[in-house]
C-alpha positions, -999 to 999 in steps of 0.1 A, spaced: 151 -341 -635 145 -303 -638 123 -308 -668 102 -334 -651 96 -310 -622 86 -282 -646 62 -306 -664 47 -319 -632 42 -282 -620 23 -274 -653 1 -306 -648 -6 -298 -612 -15 -262 -620 -38 -272 -647 -55 -298 -623 -59 -274 -594 -93 -258 -604 -107 -293 -611 -96 -306 -578 -117 -279 -560 -147 -297 -574 -137 -334 -574 -111 -356 -557 -81 -368 -577 -95 -403 -578 -129 -390 -591 -110 -370 -617 -93 -402 -628 -127 -417 -633 -140 -387 -653 -110 -386 -676 -115 -423 -684 -151 -417 -693 -145 -386 -714 -116 -401 -733 -130 -436 -737 -167 -430 -736 -192 -449 -714 -177 -477 -694 -191 -505 -673 -184 -500 -636 -165 -532 -635 -142 -520 -664 -136 -487 -645 -126 -507 -614 -102 -529 -634 -87 -499 -651 -80 -480 -619 -70 -511 -598 -99 -507 -575 -124 -531 -559 -160 -531 -573 -173 -518 -540 -148 -489 -541 -158 -479 -576 -196 -482 -566 -191 -457 -538 -172 -432 -560 -197 -435 -588 -225 -429 -563 -209 -397 -553 -203 -387 -589 -239 -394 -598 -251 -375 -567 -230 -345 -577 -241 -346 -613 -209 -355 -629 -220 -389 -644 -250 -409 -651 -255 -446 -644 -277 -470 -662 -283 -505 -650 -292 -533 -674 -294 -566 -655 -262 -571 -636 -243 -546 -657 -238 -509 -647 -228 -485 -675 -214 -451 -664 -214 -421 -688 -198 -387 -685 -221 -356 -684 -218 -325 -704 -202 -307 -673 -177 -335 -670 -165 -331 -706 -163 -294 -700 -142 -298 -668 -117 -322 -685 -115 -299 -716 -107 -269 -693 -79 -288 -676 -64 -299 -710 -67 -265 -725 -50 -248 -696 -23 -274 -697 -18 -269 -735 -16 -231 -730 12 -234 -705 32 -259 -725 28 -238 -757 39 -207 -738 71 -225 -726 78 -237 -762 73 -203 -777 100 -189 -754 124 -213 -769 146 -209 -799 137 -232 -829 168 -253 -822 157 -256 -785 122 -268 -796 137 -293 -819 160 -306 -792 130 -309 -768 110 -328 -794 139 -351 -801 145 -358 -763 108 -362 -756 105 -388 -784 135 -407 -772 122 -407 -735 88 -419 -746 103 -446 -768 128 -459 -742 115 -452 -707 83 -470 -707 83 -507 -709 45 -508 -703 20 -480 -704 18 -461 -672 -20 -459 -667 -21 -433 -640 0 -408 -660 -21 -414 -691 -53 -409 -672 -40 -376 -656 -26 -364 -688 -56 -377 -708 -32 -392 -733 -30 -424 -753 -2 -448 -746 31 -439 -763 37 -456 -796 64 -480 -798 
């Protein structure tokens, strides 16, 4: 439990500057667009478990604030991350990596090995199905099984 609290603290500290510019829900959209590329608005809604009207309002705000662009082709709406969006997500991930690396550097080689073994075991056994929210916030792929 202590390790999860430490990890969550690192994640939250890395997110804090981004959350001064966008909401957590908007950040989730931005991470999806940066990590997966342009997506249809309907696919964004499905991925995030939102209604199409909810995603439309959020995308409207993100377009207004310059984070994304939207292109309509017939009934399909394609949403694309802008350069500032990529930079924002990159800053969050870079800050997170720095903190995790610093913690790992303070460990002995045996401790680092034990952490790696435990993390692999946890990823392999604790997740029956991918946890989308965690993957979005961490900007990671589903764990390999």
